[in-house]
Biopython code that builds the backbone (N, CA, C, O; Angstrom):
import numpy as np
from Bio.PDB.StructureBuilder import StructureBuilder

atoms = [
    (1, "MET", "N", (47.621, -3.614, 14.029)),
    (1, "MET", "CA", (46.265, -3.204, 14.332)),
    (1, "MET", "C", (45.303, -3.870, 13.367)),
    (1, "MET", "O", (45.545, -3.920, 12.161)),
    (2, "ASN", "N", (44.201, -4.386, 13.917)),
    (2, "ASN", "CA", (43.165, -4.988, 13.090)),
    (2, "ASN", "C", (42.032, -3.987, 12.910)),
    (2, "ASN", "O", (41.345, -3.641, 13.871)),
    (3, "ALA", "N", (41.843, -3.535, 11.715)),
    (3, "ALA", "CA", (40.742, -2.616, 11.415)),
    (3, "ALA", "C", (39.641, -3.412, 10.745)),
    (3, "ALA", "O", (39.899, -4.260, 9.890)),
    (4, "LYS", "N", (38.402, -3.128, 11.147)),
    (4, "LYS", "CA", (37.260, -3.797, 10.516)),
    (4, "LYS", "C", (37.052, -3.241, 9.124)),
    (4, "LYS", "O", (37.126, -2.033, 8.896)),
    (5, "ALA", "N", (36.794, -4.134, 8.212)),
    (5, "ALA", "CA", (36.524, -3.712, 6.843)),
    (5, "ALA", "C", (35.142, -3.110, 6.760)),
    (5, "ALA", "O", (34.198, -3.628, 7.356)),
    (6, "THR", "N", (35.015, -2.033, 6.035)),
    (6, "THR", "CA", (33.717, -1.406, 5.815)),
    (6, "THR", "C", (33.285, -1.690, 4.385)),
    (6, "THR", "O", (34.120, -2.056, 3.558)),
    (7, "PRO", "N", (32.005, -1.532, 4.072)),
    (7, "PRO", "CA", (31.556, -1.752, 2.700)),
    (7, "PRO", "C", (32.338, -0.916, 1.689)),
    (7, "PRO", "O", (32.592, -1.364, 0.571)),
    (8, "GLU", "N", (32.724, 0.322, 2.092)),
    (8, "GLU", "CA", (33.475, 1.177, 1.180)),
    (8, "GLU", "C", (34.859, 0.581, 0.912)),
    (8, "GLU", "O", (35.364, 0.640, -0.209)),
    (9, "ASP", "N", (35.466, 0.003, 1.962)),
    (9, "ASP", "CA", (36.801, -0.586, 1.822)),
    (9, "ASP", "C", (36.785, -1.810, 0.931)),
    (9, "ASP", "O", (37.717, -2.028, 0.157)),
    (10, "SER", "N", (35.738, -2.612, 1.031)),
    (10, "SER", "CA", (35.700, -3.868, 0.306)),
    (10, "SER", "C", (35.139, -3.724, -1.116)),
    (10, "SER", "O", (35.132, -4.682, -1.888)),
    (11, "GLY", "N", (34.676, -2.533, -1.444)),
    (11, "GLY", "CA", (34.112, -2.333, -2.767)),
    (11, "GLY", "C", (32.642, -2.718, -2.835)),
    (11, "GLY", "O", (32.010, -2.542, -3.876)),
    (12, "ASP", "N", (32.086, -3.240, -1.748)),
    (12, "ASP", "CA", (30.679, -3.618, -1.678)),
    (12, "ASP", "C", (29.878, -2.384, -1.285)),
    (12, "ASP", "O", (29.936, -1.950, -0.134)),
    (13, "VAL", "N", (29.139, -1.822, -2.220)),
    (13, "VAL", "CA", (28.400, -0.593, -1.967)),
    (13, "VAL", "C", (26.944, -0.928, -1.712)),
    (13, "VAL", "O", (26.336, -1.687, -2.466)),
    (14, "HIS", "N", (26.384, -0.365, -0.653)),
    (14, "HIS", "CA", (24.974, -0.562, -0.309)),
    (14, "HIS", "C", (24.090, 0.047, -1.385)),
    (14, "HIS", "O", (24.468, 1.039, -2.009)),
    (15, "ASP", "N", (22.923, -0.531, -1.608)),
    (15, "ASP", "CA", (22.014, -0.078, -2.656)),
    (15, "ASP", "C", (21.676, 1.403, -2.552)),
    (15, "ASP", "O", (21.613, 2.095, -3.568)),
    (16, "GLU", "N", (21.453, 1.905, -1.313)),
    (16, "GLU", "CA", (21.097, 3.310, -1.149)),
    (16, "GLU", "C", (22.235, 4.205, -1.619)),
    (16, "GLU", "O", (21.997, 5.257, -2.212)),
    (17, "GLU", "N", (23.474, 3.789, -1.357)),
    (17, "GLU", "CA", (24.615, 4.597, -1.759)),
    (17, "GLU", "C", (24.776, 4.585, -3.275)),
    (17, "GLU", "O", (25.342, 5.517, -3.846)),
    (18, "ALA", "N", (24.284, 3.545, -3.924)),
    (18, "ALA", "CA", (24.362, 3.451, -5.379)),
    (18, "ALA", "C", (23.202, 4.179, -6.052)),
    (18, "ALA", "O", (23.066, 4.142, -7.275)),
    (19, "GLY", "N", (22.367, 4.841, -5.250)),
    (19, "GLY", "CA", (21.249, 5.582, -5.803)),
    (19, "GLY", "C", (19.983, 4.759, -5.934)),
    (19, "GLY", "O", (18.970, 5.264, -6.419)),
    (20, "GLU", "N", (20.015, 3.505, -5.511)),
    (20, "GLU", "CA", (18.834, 2.655, -5.591)),
    (20, "GLU", "C", (18.115, 2.671, -4.247)),
    (20, "GLU", "O", (18.766, 2.577, -3.206)),
    (21, "PRO", "N", (16.785, 2.788, -4.242)),
    (21, "PRO", "CA", (16.049, 2.803, -2.980)),
    (21, "PRO", "C", (16.072, 1.422, -2.329)),
    (21, "PRO", "O", (16.229, 0.409, -3.012)),
    (22, "PRO", "N", (15.917, 1.389, -1.018)),
    (22, "PRO", "CA", (15.876, 0.092, -0.344)),
    (22, "PRO", "C", (14.641, -0.684, -0.779)),
    (22, "PRO", "O", (13.610, -0.096, -1.106)),
    (23, "ALA", "N", (14.751, -1.994, -0.779)),
    (23, "ALA", "CA", (13.616, -2.836, -1.157)),
    (23, "ALA", "C", (12.509, -2.696, -0.123)),
    (23, "ALA", "O", (12.767, -2.660, 1.080)),
    (24, "LEU", "N", (11.283, -2.618, -0.602)),
    (24, "LEU", "CA", (10.108, -2.515, 0.263)),
    (24, "LEU", "C", (9.334, -3.814, 0.096)),
    (24, "LEU", "O", (8.986, -4.185, -1.025)),
    (25, "THR", "N", (9.060, -4.506, 1.190)),
    (25, "THR", "CA", (8.320, -5.758, 1.098)),
    (25, "THR", "C", (6.849, -5.473, 0.843)),
    (25, "THR", "O", (6.388, -4.344, 1.006)),
    (26, "ALA", "N", (6.118, -6.503, 0.442)),
    (26, "ALA", "CA", (4.680, -6.361, 0.200)),
    (26, "ALA", "C", (3.970, -5.930, 1.477)),
    (26, "ALA", "O", (3.076, -5.084, 1.434)),
    (27, "ALA", "N", (4.355, -6.500, 2.603)),
    (27, "ALA", "CA", (3.721, -6.147, 3.879)),
    (27, "ALA", "C", (3.993, -4.688, 4.243)),
    (27, "ALA", "O", (3.101, -3.993, 4.729)),
    (28, "GLN", "N", (5.217, -4.222, 4.010)),
    (28, "GLN", "CA", (5.548, -2.823, 4.285)),
    (28, "GLN", "C", (4.797, -1.886, 3.347)),
    (28, "GLN", "O", (4.357, -0.812, 3.758)),
    (29, "ALA", "N", (4.651, -2.288, 2.092)),
    (29, "ALA", "CA", (3.911, -1.481, 1.123)),
    (29, "ALA", "C", (2.446, -1.374, 1.529)),
    (29, "ALA", "O", (1.856, -0.296, 1.454)),
    (30, "ALA", "N", (1.861, -2.482, 1.957)),
    (30, "ALA", "CA", (0.459, -2.479, 2.387)),
    (30, "ALA", "C", (0.279, -1.583, 3.610)),
    (30, "ALA", "O", (-0.673, -0.805, 3.678)),
    (31, "ALA", "N", (1.189, -1.692, 4.572)),
    (31, "ALA", "CA", (1.102, -0.860, 5.776)),
    (31, "ALA", "C", (1.227, 0.618, 5.428)),
    (31, "ALA", "O", (0.499, 1.447, 5.973)),
    (32, "ALA", "N", (2.140, 0.953, 4.527)),
    (32, "ALA", "CA", (2.313, 2.347, 4.107)),
    (32, "ALA", "C", (1.061, 2.847, 3.396)),
    (32, "ALA", "O", (0.625, 3.975, 3.628)),
    (33, "ALA", "N", (0.483, 2.025, 2.540)),
    (33, "ALA", "CA", (-0.723, 2.418, 1.807)),
    (33, "ALA", "C", (-1.876, 2.698, 2.768)),
    (33, "ALA", "O", (-2.575, 3.702, 2.623)),
    (34, "LEU", "N", (-2.077, 1.817, 3.746)),
    (34, "LEU", "CA", (-3.142, 2.025, 4.723)),
    (34, "LEU", "C", (-2.915, 3.314, 5.495)),
    (34, "LEU", "O", (-3.845, 4.095, 5.697)),
    (35, "GLU", "N", (-1.681, 3.538, 5.926)),
    (35, "GLU", "CA", (-1.365, 4.738, 6.695)),
    (35, "GLU", "C", (-1.635, 6.008, 5.886)),
    (35, "GLU", "O", (-2.248, 6.947, 6.395)),
    (36, "HIS", "N", (-1.186, 6.042, 4.642)),
    (36, "HIS", "CA", (-1.407, 7.218, 3.797)),
    (36, "HIS", "C", (-2.895, 7.443, 3.527)),
    (36, "HIS", "O", (-3.371, 8.577, 3.581)),
    (37, "LEU", "N", (-3.621, 6.375, 3.241)),
    (37, "LEU", "CA", (-5.036, 6.508, 2.913)),
    (37, "LEU", "C", (-5.845, 7.008, 4.103)),
    (37, "LEU", "O", (-6.710, 7.870, 3.944)),
    (38, "VAL", "N", (-5.576, 6.482, 5.283)),
    (38, "VAL", "CA", (-6.282, 6.935, 6.488)),
    (38, "VAL", "C", (-5.968, 8.403, 6.758)),
    (38, "VAL", "O", (-6.854, 9.177, 7.121)),
    (39, "GLU", "N", (-4.703, 8.781, 6.579)),
    (39, "GLU", "CA", (-4.310, 10.173, 6.803)),
    (39, "GLU", "C", (-5.015, 11.125, 5.844)),
    (39, "GLU", "O", (-5.426, 12.214, 6.243)),
    (40, "LEU", "N", (-5.157, 10.726, 4.593)),
    (40, "LEU", "CA", (-5.754, 11.602, 3.588)),
    (40, "LEU", "C", (-7.274, 11.626, 3.613)),
    (40, "LEU", "O", (-7.877, 12.675, 3.387)),
    (41, "THR", "N", (-7.899, 10.493, 3.884)),
    (41, "THR", "CA", (-9.356, 10.418, 3.801)),
    (41, "THR", "C", (-10.057, 10.510, 5.149)),
    (41, "THR", "O", (-11.257, 10.782, 5.198)),
    (42, "SER", "N", (-9.339, 10.290, 6.237)),
    (42, "SER", "CA", (-9.913, 10.222, 7.591)),
    (42, "SER", "C", (-10.970, 9.132, 7.696)),
    (42, "SER", "O", (-11.849, 9.195, 8.555)),
    (43, "LYS", "N", (-10.887, 8.134, 6.824)),
    (43, "LYS", "CA", (-11.806, 6.995, 6.849)),
    (43, "LYS", "C", (-11.122, 5.819, 7.536)),
    (43, "LYS", "O", (-9.895, 5.766, 7.616)),
    (44, "GLU", "N", (-11.915, 4.884, 8.026)),
    (44, "GLU", "CA", (-11.397, 3.712, 8.720)),
    (44, "GLU", "C", (-11.067, 2.610, 7.711)),
    (44, "GLU", "O", (-11.960, 2.061, 7.065)),
    (45, "ALA", "N", (-9.784, 2.294, 7.583)),
    (45, "ALA", "CA", (-9.360, 1.230, 6.674)),
    (45, "ALA", "C", (-9.675, -0.129, 7.299)),
    (45, "ALA", "O", (-9.384, -0.364, 8.471)),
    (46, "GLN", "N", (-10.268, -1.011, 6.511)),
    (46, "GLN", "CA", (-10.587, -2.351, 6.974)),
    (46, "GLN", "C", (-9.414, -3.299, 6.756)),
    (46, "GLN", "O", (-9.249, -4.271, 7.494)),
    (47, "GLY", "N", (-8.598, -3.013, 5.737)),
    (47, "GLY", "CA", (-7.431, -3.833, 5.460)),
    (47, "GLY", "C", (-7.090, -3.825, 3.992)),
    (47, "GLY", "O", (-7.856, -3.341, 3.158)),
    (48, "ALA", "N", (-5.918, -4.372, 3.687)),
    (48, "ALA", "CA", (-5.478, -4.491, 2.298)),
    (48, "ALA", "C", (-6.088, -5.750, 1.713)),
    (48, "ALA", "O", (-6.075, -6.806, 2.345)),
    (49, "THR", "N", (-6.620, -5.641, 0.512)),
    (49, "THR", "CA", (-7.221, -6.806, -0.140)),
    (49, "THR", "C", (-6.330, -7.373, -1.230)),
    (49, "THR", "O", (-6.503, -8.522, -1.635)),
    (50, "SER", "N", (-5.364, -6.572, -1.717)),
    (50, "SER", "CA", (-4.384, -7.091, -2.673)),
    (50, "SER", "C", (-3.159, -6.185, -2.682)),
    (50, "SER", "O", (-3.241, -4.988, -2.403)),
    (51, "VAL", "N", (-2.025, -6.792, -3.011)),
    (51, "VAL", "CA", (-0.758, -6.073, -3.131)),
    (51, "VAL", "C", (-0.056, -6.621, -4.364)),
    (51, "VAL", "O", (0.150, -7.829, -4.484)),
    (52, "GLU", "N", (0.314, -5.722, -5.286)),
    (52, "GLU", "CA", (0.978, -6.145, -6.519)),
    (52, "GLU", "C", (2.198, -5.277, -6.777)),
    (52, "GLU", "O", (2.123, -4.056, -6.646)),
    (53, "PRO", "N", (3.328, -5.889, -7.143)),
    (53, "PRO", "CA", (4.500, -5.093, -7.496)),
    (53, "PRO", "C", (4.302, -4.428, -8.862)),
    (53, "PRO", "O", (3.638, -4.973, -9.744)),
    (54, "THR", "N", (4.883, -3.256, -9.013)),
    (54, "THR", "CA", (4.874, -2.552, -10.297)),
    (54, "THR", "C", (6.311, -2.145, -10.616)),
    (54, "THR", "O", (7.216, -2.387, -9.816)),
    (55, "ASP", "N", (6.521, -1.541, -11.758)),
    (55, "ASP", "CA", (7.858, -1.090, -12.136)),
    (55, "ASP", "C", (8.383, -0.007, -11.199)),
    (55, "ASP", "O", (9.588, 0.091, -10.972)),
    (56, "HIS", "N", (7.472, 0.812, -10.653)),
    (56, "HIS", "CA", (7.866, 1.945, -9.814)),
    (56, "HIS", "C", (7.616, 1.732, -8.328)),
    (56, "HIS", "O", (7.918, 2.620, -7.531)),
    (57, "GLY", "N", (7.077, 0.590, -7.931)),
    (57, "GLY", "CA", (6.796, 0.329, -6.516)),
    (57, "GLY", "C", (5.748, -0.735, -6.332)),
    (57, "GLY", "O", (5.938, -1.881, -6.739)),
    (58, "TRP", "N", (4.626, -0.360, -5.713)),
    (58, "TRP", "CA", (3.552, -1.303, -5.398)),
    (58, "TRP", "C", (2.197, -0.668, -5.644)),
    (58, "TRP", "O", (2.028, 0.539, -5.472)),
    (59, "THR", "N", (1.223, -1.488, -6.051)),
    (59, "THR", "CA", (-0.176, -1.077, -6.092)),
    (59, "THR", "C", (-0.893, -1.894, -5.036)),
    (59, "THR", "O", (-0.843, -3.124, -5.043)),
    (60, "VAL", "N", (-1.561, -1.198, -4.126)),
    (60, "VAL", "CA", (-2.238, -1.845, -3.006)),
    (60, "VAL", "C", (-3.720, -1.498, -3.083)),
    (60, "VAL", "O", (-4.083, -0.331, -3.233)),
    (61, "GLU", "N", (-4.567, -2.505, -2.981)),
    (61, "GLU", "CA", (-6.008, -2.286, -2.938)),
    (61, "GLU", "C", (-6.431, -2.347, -1.477)),
    (61, "GLU", "O", (-6.117, -3.305, -0.769)),
    (62, "VAL", "N", (-7.146, -1.315, -1.030)),
    (62, "VAL", "CA", (-7.528, -1.186, 0.376)),
    (62, "VAL", "C", (-9.038, -1.064, 0.488)),
    (62, "VAL", "O", (-9.664, -0.292, -0.238)),
    (63, "GLU", "N", (-9.621, -1.834, 1.408)),
    (63, "GLU", "CA", (-11.050, -1.719, 1.692)),
    (63, "GLU", "C", (-11.232, -0.729, 2.836)),
    (63, "GLU", "O", (-10.557, -0.815, 3.863)),
    (64, "VAL", "N", (-12.156, 0.214, 2.642)),
    (64, "VAL", "CA", (-12.363, 1.312, 3.584)),
    (64, "VAL", "C", (-13.833, 1.388, 3.974)),
    (64, "VAL", "O", (-14.716, 1.187, 3.141)),
    (65, "LEU", "N", (-14.087, 1.680, 5.248)),
    (65, "LEU", "CA", (-15.450, 1.933, 5.713)),
    (65, "LEU", "C", (-15.791, 3.372, 5.357)),
    (65, "LEU", "O", (-15.275, 4.306, 5.971)),
    (66, "GLU", "N", (-16.658, 3.553, 4.371)),
    (66, "GLU", "CA", (-17.019, 4.886, 3.876)),
    (66, "GLU", "C", (-18.104, 5.533, 4.725)),
    (66, "GLU", "O", (-18.026, 6.723, 5.029)),
    (67, "ASP", "N", (-19.118, 4.757, 5.112)),
    (67, "ASP", "CA", (-20.266, 5.308, 5.823)),
    (67, "ASP", "C", (-20.807, 4.266, 6.793)),
    (67, "ASP", "O", (-21.342, 3.235, 6.384)),
    (68, "ARG", "N", (-20.658, 4.555, 8.098)),
    (68, "ARG", "CA", (-21.148, 3.636, 9.123)),
    (68, "ARG", "C", (-22.656, 3.835, 9.290)),
    (68, "ARG", "O", (-23.135, 4.961, 9.425)),
    (69, "ARG", "N", (-23.391, 2.728, 9.278)),
    (69, "ARG", "CA", (-24.848, 2.788, 9.413)),
    (69, "ARG", "C", (-25.323, 1.807, 10.476)),
    (69, "ARG", "O", (-24.581, 0.927, 10.913)),
    (70, "ILE", "N", (-26.569, 1.977, 10.876)),
    (70, "ILE", "CA", (-27.200, 1.064, 11.831)),
    (70, "ILE", "C", (-28.345, 0.389, 11.110)),
    (70, "ILE", "O", (-29.235, 1.081, 10.615)),
    (71, "PRO", "N", (-28.363, -0.925, 11.026)),
    (71, "PRO", "CA", (-27.388, -1.882, 11.550)),
    (71, "PRO", "C", (-26.106, -1.881, 10.710)),
    (71, "PRO", "O", (-26.086, -1.369, 9.591)),
    (72, "SER", "N", (-25.034, -2.463, 11.269)),
    (72, "SER", "CA", (-23.734, -2.442, 10.586)),
    (72, "SER", "C", (-23.768, -3.188, 9.255)),
    (72, "SER", "O", (-22.907, -2.971, 8.402)),
    (73, "SER", "N", (-24.749, -4.061, 9.070)),
    (73, "SER", "CA", (-24.864, -4.766, 7.790)),
    (73, "SER", "C", (-25.232, -3.806, 6.652)),
    (73, "SER", "O", (-25.134, -4.172, 5.481)),
    (74, "ALA", "N", (-25.652, -2.593, 6.986)),
    (74, "ALA", "CA", (-25.990, -1.582, 5.983)),
    (74, "ALA", "C", (-24.830, -0.609, 5.726)),
    (74, "ALA", "O", (-24.988, 0.337, 4.954)),
    (75, "ASP", "N", (-23.665, -0.825, 6.361)),
    (75, "ASP", "CA", (-22.493, 0.031, 6.144)),
    (75, "ASP", "C", (-22.146, 0.101, 4.666)),
    (75, "ASP", "O", (-22.367, -0.848, 3.915)),
    (76, "MET", "N", (-21.602, 1.235, 4.264)),
    (76, "MET", "CA", (-21.080, 1.398, 2.912)),
    (76, "MET", "C", (-19.561, 1.289, 2.957)),
    (76, "MET", "O", (-18.896, 1.980, 3.729)),
    (77, "LEU", "N", (-19.027, 0.413, 2.122)),
    (77, "LEU", "CA", (-17.587, 0.207, 2.023)),
    (77, "LEU", "C", (-17.109, 0.681, 0.657)),
    (77, "LEU", "O", (-17.913, 0.918, -0.244)),
    (78, "ALA", "N", (-15.804, 0.816, 0.513)),
    (78, "ALA", "CA", (-15.227, 1.200, -0.769)),
    (78, "ALA", "C", (-13.880, 0.524, -0.937)),
    (78, "ALA", "O", (-13.205, 0.195, 0.039)),
    (79, "LEU", "N", (-13.502, 0.323, -2.184)),
    (79, "LEU", "CA", (-12.166, -0.161, -2.522)),
    (79, "LEU", "C", (-11.383, 1.004, -3.093)),
    (79, "LEU", "O", (-11.854, 1.713, -3.983)),
    (80, "TYR", "N", (-10.180, 1.192, -2.571)),
    (80, "TYR", "CA", (-9.276, 2.216, -3.068)),
    (80, "TYR", "C", (-8.034, 1.533, -3.618)),
    (80, "TYR", "O", (-7.545, 0.552, -3.059)),
    (81, "GLU", "N", (-7.538, 2.067, -4.720)),
    (81, "GLU", "CA", (-6.281, 1.605, -5.293)),
    (81, "GLU", "C", (-5.229, 2.650, -4.921)),
    (81, "GLU", "O", (-5.369, 3.832, -5.239)),
    (82, "VAL", "N", (-4.173, 2.192, -4.241)),
    (82, "VAL", "CA", (-3.139, 3.092, -3.740)),
    (82, "VAL", "C", (-1.813, 2.701, -4.375)),
    (82, "VAL", "O", (-1.424, 1.534, -4.339)),
    (83, "GLU", "N", (-1.123, 3.665, -4.950)),
    (83, "GLU", "CA", (0.190, 3.427, -5.549)),
    (83, "GLU", "C", (1.262, 3.968, -4.616)),
    (83, "GLU", "O", (1.227, 5.129, -4.208)),
    (84, "ILE", "N", (2.225, 3.093, -4.284)),
    (84, "ILE", "CA", (3.308, 3.415, -3.362)),
    (84, "ILE", "C", (4.629, 3.231, -4.103)),
    (84, "ILE", "O", (4.793, 2.264, -4.847)),
    (85, "ASP", "N", (5.574, 4.154, -3.904)),
    (85, "ASP", "CA", (6.882, 3.955, -4.532)),
    (85, "ASP", "C", (7.729, 3.024, -3.672)),
    (85, "ASP", "O", (7.273, 2.550, -2.632)),
    (86, "LEU", "N", (8.943, 2.766, -4.099)),
    (86, "LEU", "CA", (9.812, 1.814, -3.406)),
    (86, "LEU", "C", (10.319, 2.314, -2.059)),
    (86, "LEU", "O", (10.914, 1.550, -1.299)),
    (87, "ASP", "N", (10.089, 3.592, -1.758)),
    (87, "ASP", "CA", (10.448, 4.143, -0.450)),
    (87, "ASP", "C", (9.246, 4.200, 0.492)),
    (87, "ASP", "O", (9.388, 4.609, 1.644)),
    (88, "GLY", "N", (8.063, 3.796, 0.017)),
    (88, "GLY", "CA", (6.855, 3.850, 0.844)),
    (88, "GLY", "C", (6.108, 5.156, 0.733)),
    (88, "GLY", "O", (5.170, 5.399, 1.492)),
    (89, "ASN", "N", (6.507, 6.007, -0.204)),
    (89, "ASN", "CA", (5.827, 7.290, -0.409)),
    (89, "ASN", "C", (4.604, 7.105, -1.299)),
    (89, "ASN", "O", (4.605, 6.284, -2.216)),
    (90, "LEU", "N", (3.571, 7.874, -1.016)),
    (90, "LEU", "CA", (2.346, 7.833, -1.806)),
    (90, "LEU", "C", (2.572, 8.482, -3.160)),
    (90, "LEU", "O", (3.063, 9.608, -3.244)),
    (91, "LEU", "N", (2.213, 7.768, -4.219)),
    (91, "LEU", "CA", (2.269, 8.320, -5.572)),
    (91, "LEU", "C", (0.885, 8.753, -6.033)),
    (91, "LEU", "O", (0.731, 9.814, -6.638)),
    (92, "ALA", "N", (-0.135, 7.920, -5.744)),
    (92, "ALA", "CA", (-1.500, 8.225, -6.176)),
    (92, "ALA", "C", (-2.469, 7.316, -5.430)),
    (92, "ALA", "O", (-2.096, 6.255, -4.929)),
    (93, "TYR", "N", (-3.717, 7.757, -5.371)),
    (93, "TYR", "CA", (-4.783, 6.889, -4.874)),
    (93, "TYR", "C", (-6.079, 7.273, -5.554)),
    (93, "TYR", "O", (-6.265, 8.412, -5.983)),
    (94, "ARG", "N", (-6.981, 6.292, -5.645)),
    (94, "ARG", "CA", (-8.288, 6.548, -6.252)),
    (94, "ARG", "C", (-9.297, 5.532, -5.718)),
    (94, "ARG", "O", (-8.958, 4.381, -5.439)),
    (95, "ARG", "N", (-10.539, 5.982, -5.583)),
    (95, "ARG", "CA", (-11.605, 5.055, -5.201)),
    (95, "ARG", "C", (-12.066, 4.360, -6.468)),
    (95, "ARG", "O", (-12.387, 5.014, -7.461)),
    (96, "THR", "N", (-12.098, 3.027, -6.434)),
    (96, "THR", "CA", (-12.465, 2.272, -7.629)),
    (96, "THR", "C", (-13.860, 1.672, -7.544)),
    (96, "THR", "O", (-14.460, 1.355, -8.571)),
    (97, "LYS", "N", (-14.383, 1.512, -6.334)),
    (97, "LYS", "CA", (-15.697, 0.891, -6.192)),
    (97, "LYS", "C", (-16.287, 1.256, -4.836)),
    (97, "LYS", "O", (-15.558, 1.398, -3.854)),
    (98, "ARG", "N", (-17.611, 1.409, -4.784)),
    (98, "ARG", "CA", (-18.350, 1.647, -3.539)),
    (98, "ARG", "C", (-19.489, 0.650, -3.502)),
    (98, "ARG", "O", (-20.146, 0.425, -4.518)),
    (99, "TYR", "N", (-19.739, 0.040, -2.330)),
    (99, "TYR", "CA", (-20.726, -1.033, -2.229)),
    (99, "TYR", "C", (-21.181, -1.214, -0.785)),
    (99, "TYR", "O", (-20.525, -0.762, 0.154)),
    (100, "GLY", "N", (-22.304, -1.877, -0.636)),
    (100, "GLY", "CA", (-22.826, -2.178, 0.688)),
    (100, "GLY", "C", (-22.104, -3.375, 1.298)),
    (100, "GLY", "O", (-21.711, -4.301, 0.589)),
    (101, "ARG", "N", (-21.935, -3.346, 2.617)),
    (101, "ARG", "CA", (-21.291, -4.459, 3.318)),
    (101, "ARG", "C", (-22.070, -5.746, 3.018)),
    (101, "ARG", "O", (-23.300, -5.754, 3.036)),
    (102, "GLY", "N", (-21.360, -6.799, 2.751)),
    (102, "GLY", "CA", (-21.995, -8.084, 2.481)),
    (102, "GLY", "C", (-22.436, -8.245, 1.042)),
    (102, "GLY", "O", (-22.995, -9.280, 0.677)),
    (103, "SER", "N", (-22.195, -7.245, 0.225)),
    (103, "SER", "CA", (-22.567, -7.327, -1.180)),
    (103, "SER", "C", (-21.778, -8.440, -1.847)),
    (103, "SER", "O", (-20.563, -8.539, -1.674)),
    (104, "SER", "N", (-22.464, -9.271, -2.604)),
    (104, "SER", "CA", (-21.786, -10.398, -3.247)),
    (104, "SER", "C", (-21.418, -10.105, -4.692)),
    (104, "SER", "O", (-20.881, -10.972, -5.382)),
    (105, "ASP", "N", (-21.697, -8.906, -5.155)),
    (105, "ASP", "CA", (-21.450, -8.608, -6.567)),
    (105, "ASP", "C", (-20.221, -7.738, -6.808)),
    (105, "ASP", "O", (-20.100, -7.150, -7.882)),
    (106, "ILE", "N", (-19.297, -7.636, -5.836)),
    (106, "ILE", "CA", (-18.137, -6.782, -6.054)),
    (106, "ILE", "C", (-17.158, -7.407, -7.028)),
    (106, "ILE", "O", (-16.422, -6.686, -7.702)),
    (107, "GLY", "N", (-17.128, -8.730, -7.120)),
    (107, "GLY", "CA", (-16.341, -9.418, -8.139)),
    (107, "GLY", "C", (-14.882, -9.086, -8.129)),
    (107, "GLY", "O", (-14.395, -8.413, -7.221)),
    (108, "GLU", "N", (-14.167, -9.560, -9.146)),
    (108, "GLU", "CA", (-12.733, -9.319, -9.274)),
    (108, "GLU", "C", (-12.531, -8.009, -9.997)),
    (108, "GLU", "O", (-13.250, -7.698, -10.947)),
    (109, "ARG", "N", (-11.550, -7.234, -9.547)),
    (109, "ARG", "CA", (-11.295, -5.946, -10.192)),
    (109, "ARG", "C", (-10.656, -6.145, -11.549)),
    (109, "ARG", "O", (-10.065, -7.187, -11.832)),
    (110, "ASP", "N", (-10.786, -5.126, -12.384)),
    (110, "ASP", "CA", (-10.231, -5.184, -13.736)),
    (110, "ASP", "C", (-8.715, -5.262, -13.685)),
    (110, "ASP", "O", (-8.089, -4.600, -12.857)),
    (111, "ARG", "N", (-8.126, -6.052, -14.545)),
    (111, "ARG", "CA", (-6.667, -6.139, -14.673)),
    (111, "ARG", "C", (-6.238, -5.259, -15.827)),
    (111, "ARG", "O", (-6.930, -5.186, -16.843)),
    (112, "ARG", "N", (-5.129, -4.605, -15.688)),
    (112, "ARG", "CA", (-4.640, -3.712, -16.740)),
    (112, "ARG", "C", (-3.690, -4.439, -17.624)),
    (112, "ARG", "O", (-3.164, -3.859, -18.574)),
]
sb = StructureBuilder()
sb.init_structure("model")
sb.init_model(0)
sb.init_chain("A")
sb.init_seg("    ")
for serial, (resi, resn, name, xyz) in enumerate(atoms, 1):
    if name == "N":
        sb.init_residue(resn, " ", resi, " ")
    sb.init_atom(name, np.array(xyz, "f"), 0.0, 1.0, " ", f" {name:<3s}", serial, name[0])
structure = sb.get_structure()
């Protein structure tokens, strides 16, 4: 009889079984951050503006439509920093900046 070898049989243990969380890609981290932020704030996310790996997961910067105005060039936007763990769970979020759409003075965010 030919039995298929399983990871347990071959000594090759999957990361989850070893207690390590599965790897989360930058794109998956950004998608998770947007989903969590929209759920918590009920604001319309415009998109992720940066994704950075950290020791505990990912930090994602998300641009959000804070206040829709007429004309749309007067909309108020905000940048939120969202921390996601390696499983895609929300660790923390905070609004770091609020500005008018088209504002040219938002500049680069502070690096830690």
